[in-house]
N, C-alpha and C positions, 0 to 999 in steps of 0.2 A: 475675581482673579485679574489681574491686569492683562491687557494686550501681549506685553513683554513676557510674562511666565505662560501665558498659552503658546505664544510662538515657539518658546523653549520647549516647553512638554511636546509640541507638534514636530520640531525637529528631530527631538529623543526618541519618538515612535518611528520617525520615518527612517531613522539609523537602524532601530531594531527591526525592522520589515524590509531590511533592502532586498535580501536574497531568498525572500519568503514568498512561495508560489501559491498557497492557501492556507487559510486560518479558519478555525471554527469559532463561533459568537456563541459564548456561554451567559447563562445566569447563576447568578452564585446563591440567588434565592435569599434566604434571610440565615445563610451562614454566620453565626460568629467568628471573631478572629482566628480563635483557636481551629474552630473545624478548616477554615480556609487557609491557615497554615500547614495543616494536614493535608488538606488536596494539594498545596502547592508541592510541599516534601514528596507526596505520591507521584504527582506528574513530572517532576525534576527527576526521579529514578528511573524514568522512560524517555527522557530528555526533550519534555515537552514543557513549553513556555505558558503562563497563564500570566495577563496584564490587565488589571483592571483599567478601564478608560473610559474618559468622557465621549458620549456619541460622536456631540459635535466635533472633537479633536480628532478621534479617529476619521469622521469624513474627511476631513482636512488633510490629515497626514498619507489618506490612501486615496484621495483625488488624483485620478489618471494614472492609476494601478489595476494590475488585475484582481485587487483586493477589494476595489471599490464596492462592487456589488454586494458586500457582506453587510455593508451599514445603509444601504437604502431603506430598509423598514427598521431600522433599529431603534428600541426606546425602552426606556426604563434601565437599570442598574446593569451593566453588561462588563463582560472582558473578553479579551480575545486568547483563543489558545492557538498555539504552532508548534512544530518541532515534530519530534520522534523519527522513525525510519522512512515513515512515506506518510501519505494524507490516510491511507486505509489504516494506519497504524494507529495514527492520533484520533481517528473517528470511533475504532474499536476501544481503545482506553476510555475517551470522554463517556461512550456511550455505557461503559461497563460500569463507569462510576457513578451514571444516574441511578442505577440501580441500588447502590451502596446505600445502607440504610442510613450510616453516620453522614452522609453528605444529602441529608432528604431536601428537597429543594434545589439542587443544582440540576439544570437542564441543558440543553443543546437546543439553542434557538436560530443557527444556520450557518452561513459561512461563506467562503467564496471558492471555487474550485475551477482553474484552467480561466477565469475571467467570468465565471457564470455563478450566480446567486444559487446557494442553495438553502432550501428550506430545513425544518427540522427533519422533517421527514426522510429528505434526501442525506441526510447524516446519518441515520439509522440504517439506510440502504447501503450507503458507503461501507457503514461497519460491516457489513456482513460479505463485502468483496475479499477475494482473497490478499494477503499481504505479498509485499515484492518478495519477499524469501519464499512464501509458498507458490507465487507464480513462477518463480526460477526452478524449484523444485518439480512443478506441472511440466513447465518448458523443456527440462533436460530429461525427464523422463519420457517424453513425447520421443524426443530426438533418439535417445536410447534405444526405445522401442522400434521406431522405423529403422535405427543402425541393426538392430537385434534379427527383425524380420527379414531385412536384404542379406543380411549374413547367413541366415539360414537358409535362404531360396539359393543363393548362390552355393554354399555348401551342399544342399540337397541334391542340386542338378548334378553339381562334381562328383558326388558321392555315388548318383546313379548311374554316371558314366564310367566313373573308376569300376565299379562293379559290373557294367557290361564289359567291359574292356578285360575285366580278369576273368571273366566267363568265358569270353570269345578265345583266350589265351590258352587257358584251360582244355577248351574244347579241341583248340590246334594241338597242344602237346599232346593229348589224349590219342588224337587223330594220328599223329607223328610216332608215339611209342605203340601203336596197334601196326604198323606198316603200313598203314594208308598213307594214301598222296597227301602230301602238302598242299596248302592253298597258298 
């Protein structure tokens, strides 16, 4: 491959990865063209991009970026995957697909997250984290739980005070109605 073509491929990859903060490096194993096409179609439904790339070109394209650690130990035929709702969504989907029998040989090899290298085991751990949507629901539940507790405590104390006032008013009205002295 000529230097001009390599430079064009590097520039194209740089443009694709401009706003990408995390990637997962995967091995397609011995997937044939049909299975690879099915894999890409499955990933596309989740808004995940898969790009087969030469390791040396990927290193050049990601040099001096937070994605560079993903390619420090890269060897063999690899592809990079990025996209999805968040990094957890990406890792969950890729981890799920490694277990699918149709994609036998497909495996996660590592990646990069926040400028740090992820090993294959790290990608599996990230896949077990709650997604952004799950985190937001947990957070909103915790916030509304605190608000409900606070509201209950305020209403409880107010209810007790109101009950005591009502009881005292009843006592005073009974005392006045019986002809006793009003306090």
